[in-house]
C-alpha positions in Angstrom: -13.4 -0.5 42.0 -11.8 -3.6 40.4 -8.9 -2.7 38.1 -8.6 -3.0 34.2 -6.0 -4.3 32.1 -2.7 -2.6 32.5 -2.1 -2.8 28.9 -4.7 0.0 28.5 -2.6 2.5 30.1 0.0 2.6 27.3 -2.9 3.2 24.8 -3.1 7.4 23.7 -6.3 9.1 22.8 -6.7 8.9 19.5 -5.7 11.7 16.9 -8.6 10.4 14.6 -11.1 10.8 17.7 -10.1 14.5 18.2 -10.9 15.2 14.5 -14.1 12.8 14.5 -15.2 15.4 17.6 -14.6 18.3 15.6 -16.4 17.2 12.6 -19.2 16.1 14.8 -19.8 19.2 16.2 -19.7 21.2 13.3 -21.8 19.1 11.7 -24.3 19.3 14.1 -24.1 23.0 13.8 -25.3 22.6 9.9 -22.0 23.0 8.2 -21.1 21.4 4.8 -18.5 19.6 5.7 -16.7 17.6 3.2 -15.4 14.0 4.9 -12.2 12.7 3.3 -11.3 10.9 6.3 -13.4 7.6 5.8 -11.8 4.4 4.5 -14.4 2.7 2.8 -15.6 2.8 -1.5 -18.0 4.0 -2.3 -19.5 2.2 -4.6 -22.5 -0.6 -3.6 -21.9 -4.1 -3.4 -22.6 -5.7 -6.7 -26.0 -7.0 -7.3 -25.1 -11.0 -7.6 -23.3 -11.0 -4.3 -26.3 -9.5 -2.4 -28.5 -11.7 -4.2 -26.4 -14.7 -3.2 -27.3 -13.7 0.6 -31.0 -13.3 0.1 -31.0 -16.9 -1.7 -28.7 -18.1 1.5 -31.2 -16.3 3.9 -34.5 -17.9 2.0 -32.4 -21.6 1.8 -32.2 -21.1 5.7 -28.3 -20.8 5.5 -28.6 -19.2 9.1 -27.0 -21.5 11.4 -23.6 -21.9 12.8 -20.6 -22.8 10.6 -17.5 -23.9 12.0 -15.2 -21.4 13.9 -12.8 -21.0 11.3 -15.5 -21.0 8.7 -17.5 -23.2 6.0 -15.6 -25.3 4.1 -17.4 -24.2 0.5 -15.9 -20.6 1.4 -12.8 -22.0 2.1 -12.4 -23.5 -1.5 -13.5 -20.2 -2.9 -10.5 -18.9 -1.1 -8.2 -21.5 -2.4 -9.4 -20.7 -5.9 -8.7 -16.6 -5.4 -5.3 -17.3 -4.0 -4.4 -19.9 -6.9 -6.0 -17.4 -9.4 -4.9 -14.2 -8.1 -1.8 -14.7 -6.5 -0.2 -18.4 -7.7 -0.5 -19.6 -4.5 -1.3 -22.7 -3.5 -3.5 -24.2 -0.2 -5.6 -26.7 0.6 -8.6 -27.2 2.7 -7.0 -27.2 6.4 -4.5 -24.0 5.5 -7.5 -21.7 5.2 -9.2 -19.8 7.8 -12.3 -17.6 7.9 -12.8 -14.8 10.5 -15.4 -11.8 10.9 -13.6 -9.6 9.0 -9.7 -8.9 8.7 -9.3 -6.6 11.5 -10.4 -9.4 14.3 -8.5 -12.0 12.3 -5.2 -9.9 12.3 -5.8 -9.6 16.2 -6.4 -13.4 16.5 -3.2 -14.1 14.3 -1.5 -11.8 16.9 -2.8 -14.0 19.9 -1.3 -16.9 18.0 2.0 -16.0 17.5 3.1 -13.4 20.1 4.6 -14.0 23.7 4.9 -11.3 25.9 7.7 -9.0 24.7 7.8 -10.3 21.5 8.9 -7.4 18.9 7.1 -6.7 16.0 8.4 -4.7 13.2 5.8 -2.3 11.9 7.3 0.2 8.8 5.4 3.7 9.4 3.4 5.1 8.3 0.9 2.4 9.5 -2.5 1.3 10.0 -3.6 2.9 13.0 -5.1 -0.3 14.7 -1.4 -2.2 13.8 0.2 -0.9 17.0 -2.6 -1.3 19.5 -3.2 -4.9 18.3 0.4 -5.8 18.7 0.3 -4.2 22.4 -2.8 -6.1 23.9 -1.5 -9.2 22.3 1.5 -8.4 24.4 4.3 -7.6 21.8 6.0 -4.3 21.2 5.9 -2.4 18.4 9.1 -1.2 16.1 8.5 1.5 14.4 10.6 1.5 10.9 10.4 4.8 9.2 9.5 4.5 5.4 10.2 8.2 4.5 7.9 10.1 1.6 11.4 10.2 -0.6 11.4 6.2 -0.7 7.7 6.4 -1.6 6.6 5.4 1.7 8.2 2.0 1.3 10.2 -0.1 3.8 13.5 -0.3 2.8 16.0 -3.7 3.2 18.9 -2.4 5.1 16.0 -0.8 7.3 14.1 -4.4 7.9 17.7 -5.9 9.0 18.6 -3.5 11.0 15.3 -3.9 12.7 15.6 -7.5 13.1 16.9 -9.2 16.6 16.6 -12.2 18.5 13.5 -10.8 20.1 11.8 -10.0 16.5 8.5 -12.4 16.4 6.7 -10.4 13.2 7.2 -8.3 10.1 4.3 -6.5 8.8 3.8 -5.9 5.0 0.5 -3.7 3.8 0.5 -3.5 0.1 -1.0 -1.4 -0.9 -1.1 0.6 2.1 -3.1 2.3 4.3 -2.3 5.3 4.6 0.0 5.8 1.7 -1.4 3.7 -1.2 2.2 2.1 -1.5 2.3 -0.8 -3.0 5.9 -3.3 -3.7 7.0 -4.6 -6.9 8.0 -7.6 -7.5 11.7 -6.3 -7.6 11.1 -4.2 -4.1 9.4 -7.6 -2.2 12.2 -9.7 -3.2 15.1 -7.2 -1.7 12.7 -8.0 1.6 12.2 -11.5 1.2 15.8 -12.0 0.7 16.2 -10.3 4.2 13.7 -12.4 5.5 15.0 -15.5 4.2 18.3 -15.3 6.8 15.7 -15.3 9.8 13.8 -18.1 9.9 12.3 -17.5 13.8 10.2 -14.4 12.1 7.0 -14.7 11.3 5.4 -12.8 8.0 2.0 -11.3 7.8 1.3 -9.9 4.4 -2.2 -7.6 4.5 -3.0 -7.8 1.2 -6.7 -6.4 1.7 -6.1 -3.4 -0.8 -4.6 -5.6 -3.2 -7.0 -5.0 -6.6 -7.2 -1.5 -6.1 -4.1 -0.7 -8.3 -3.2 1.7 -10.9 -1.3 2.3 -14.1 -0.7 -1.4 -15.1 0.8 -1.8 -11.3 0.9 -5.8 -10.3 0.9 -6.0 -6.6 3.9 -9.0 -4.8 2.9 -11.0 -2.0 6.4 -12.4 0.0 4.8 -16.0 -0.2 4.6 -15.8 -4.2 8.0 -14.1 -4.6 9.8 -16.4 -2.2 8.1 -19.8 -1.9 10.2 -20.6 1.0 8.4 -18.1 3.3 5.3 -19.8 2.4 4.8 -21.6 5.6 5.9 -18.4 8.0 3.9 -15.9 5.9 0.2 -15.3 7.4 -1.6 -14.1 4.1 -4.6 -12.3 5.2 -7.0 -10.9 3.0 -11.1 -10.2 3.0 -13.9 -8.6 0.5 -14.3 -5.5 2.5 -12.4 -3.4 0.0 -12.2 -4.8 -3.3 -16.2 -6.1 -3.5 -17.5 -3.0 -1.7 -18.6 -5.2 1.5 -17.3 -3.7 4.1 -20.7 -4.0 6.8 -21.0 -8.0 5.5 -17.4 -8.5 8.0 -15.7 -11.1 6.3 -11.9 -12.0 6.7 -9.6 -15.1 5.5 -6.2 -16.3 6.2 -3.8 -18.8 4.4 -0.8 -20.1 5.9 0.7 -23.6 7.3 -1.3 -26.1 8.6 0.5 -25.9 11.6 -0.3 -22.9 11.7 -4.2 -23.0 11.6 -4.1 -25.5 14.0 -3.0 -23.2 16.5 -5.4 -20.2 15.2 -8.0 -22.4 15.5 -7.4 -22.9 19.2 -7.9 -19.1 19.3 -11.3 -18.7 17.4 -12.8 -21.6 18.6 -12.5 -19.8 22.1 -12.6 -16.2 20.5 -16.1 -16.4 18.4 -18.3 -18.2 17.1 -18.3 -18.5 13.4 -18.5 -15.8 10.9 -22.0 -14.5 9.8 -23.1 -17.7 7.5 -25.1 -15.4 5.1 -22.0 -12.9 4.9 -19.8 -16.0 4.0 -22.3 -17.0 1.5 -22.2 -13.5 -0.3 -18.3 -13.8 0.0 -18.4 -17.1 -2.6 -20.1 -15.1 -4.7 -17.8 -12.4 -4.3 -14.4 -14.4 -5.2 -16.1 -16.9 -7.4 -17.8 -14.7 -9.7 -17.4 -12.0 -12.0 -14.0 -10.1 -11.8 -13.5 -7.8 -14.8 -15.9 -4.7 -12.6 -12.9 -4.4 -10.0 -10.8 -3.2 -12.7 -13.2 -0.6 -13.8 -13.9 0.0 -10.4 -9.9 0.9 -10.3 -10.2 2.9 -13.2 -12.3 5.5 -11.2 -10.2 5.0 -8.7 -7.5 6.1 -10.7 -9.0 9.2 -12.4 -9.5 10.7 -8.8 -5.8 10.3 -8.0 -4.6 11.8 -10.9 -6.8 14.2 -10.4 -6.0 14.8 -6.6 -2.2 14.4 -6.7 -1.8 17.5 -9.6 -4.2 19.4 -7.6 -2.4 18.8 -4.3 1.2 19.1 -5.4 0.3 22.3 -7.3 -0.6 24.2 -3.7 2.7 25.8 -2.1 3.8 24.0 1.0 2.2 20.9 0.2 4.1 17.8 -1.1 2.1 14.5 -2.6 3.2 11.3 -3.8 1.6 9.3 -6.6 0.6 5.8 -4.9 0.6 2.6 -6.7 -2.5 1.9 -5.2 -5.3 1.9 -2.6 -7.8 4.8 -2.4 -5.7 7.3 -0.4 -3.1 10.0 -0.7 -0.7 10.8 2.2 0.6 14.7 1.5 3.1 16.4 3.1 3.0 19.7 4.7 6.3 20.5 5.8 6.2 23.5 3.9 3.4 25.2 6.1 4.9 24.1 9.7 5.2 27.7 11.5 2.8 29.3 9.6 0.2 31.3 11.3 -3.7 30.9 10.8 -6.1 33.8 10.4 -6.9 33.1 13.8 -3.4 33.5 15.0 -2.8 29.7 15.8 0.5 28.2 14.8 1.0 25.5 12.7 2.9 23.0 14.3 2.0 19.3 13.3 -0.6 17.4 11.8 -3.2 17.9 14.5 -3.1 21.3 13.8 -2.7 21.5 10.5 -6.0 19.1 9.9 -7.8 21.0 12.7 -7.3 24.0 10.8 -8.7 22.8 7.6 -11.5 21.2 9.7 -12.6 24.6 10.6 -11.1 26.8 8.4 -12.2 24.9 4.8 -14.7 22.8 6.3 -12.7 19.5 4.8 -12.3 16.3 7.0 -8.7 14.4 6.6 -7.0 12.5 9.2 -3.4 13.8 10.8 -0.6 12.2 10.1 0.2 11.3 13.9 -2.5 8.6 14.0 -0.4 6.7 11.5 2.9 6.9 13.7 4.3 9.4 10.9 4.0 13.1 11.6 3.6 16.3 9.3 1.7 14.4 6.7 -2.4 13.9 6.5 -4.5 11.4 4.9 -7.1 11.8 2.6 -9.4 9.2 0.8 -10.6 9.6 -2.6 -13.3 6.8 -2.3 -15.7 10.0 -3.3 -17.2 11.7 -6.2 -14.8 13.8 -8.5 -17.3 16.4 -8.2 -16.3 16.3 -3.9 -13.0 16.2 -4.5 -12.7 19.6 -7.1 -15.0 21.0 -4.3 -12.4 20.0 -1.2 -9.4 20.8 -3.2 -11.0 24.8 -3.8 -11.3 25.0 -0.4 -8.1 23.7 1.1 -6.3 25.6 -1.8 -8.2 28.9 -0.4 -6.9 27.6 3.6 -3.5 27.6 2.2 -3.5 30.4 0.8 -5.1 32.5 4.0 -2.0 31.2 6.3 0.7 33.7 6.7 
């Protein structure tokens, strides 16, 4: 048989897939699984956004657009970045893609050469390391412990940078922890990055509108304008506007960067869906108040979960600034024995136990390069969360 890409030999089976396979089997057996593993908002796409898509279809806006997106959507992105982030760009500094996920990979293909190092603060989104490797780079993990709020510290960032470093990824608020950087915390990081002009910065802001307690999220390019030309701001409509299936993401950076990115996009993609682009314009240009209303609902769920989980002996739960995830630790349960006689040695063991014993599906911390924790999503009803907490509490009590 012909050979495959040797990069794929570096990939290990996904820890998430292990749990998903078990959850699927239990669901097929008729078990009542409470699924807190999905990173997707539970609200519907707003009506005015759906209506914009319908009108685009009826107006036959169903043809190709430019590879990097239509100018009217680019203008909506420019307006949004000025309004929400105090960042100024022109039409030649914006690119649209079919979701932030492929856009992130296309950005990495634009800037990484073989062997370049990419600083990835952990816990991190599961796709960051794989994308780095597929683009030819080497992920350099920098641990951000729970006692530091799961946030990258300036000294740790500086210690990780060397002559091979090409890129730093900053995700605020974060998947999987919900941790977000204040202006002061981001300024400490940008002060370090100013010293290293050979390093690019990705600001993954996809959860920026889901923040709590009056928190104001910070973007590195807005905090330090001198970093503007080497910061790639990534965002989209999936999480904030409940449009995960519409697949629209966007990037903002220097004109030179966009010229290089377009070389990748013109070969790798046709164009983003024209109807989805029309819907995204309605999202970005339309009313925004409901985003705060949704954030209040998420905050109520966060507060309930943190109080319930942190009260369970052996589990430690931070109260994050944003997103719709919690990332509790369970070091106090390591070494415990399940009723079936199995020992809890790591996050796969604990998550599998919760699934089989409590019928609650969450994601193991090992999937995010930071073990002895688990991620759960509270993008579901409060009644489901209450039931899940009851089950988790009983399952932990059953350990010996």
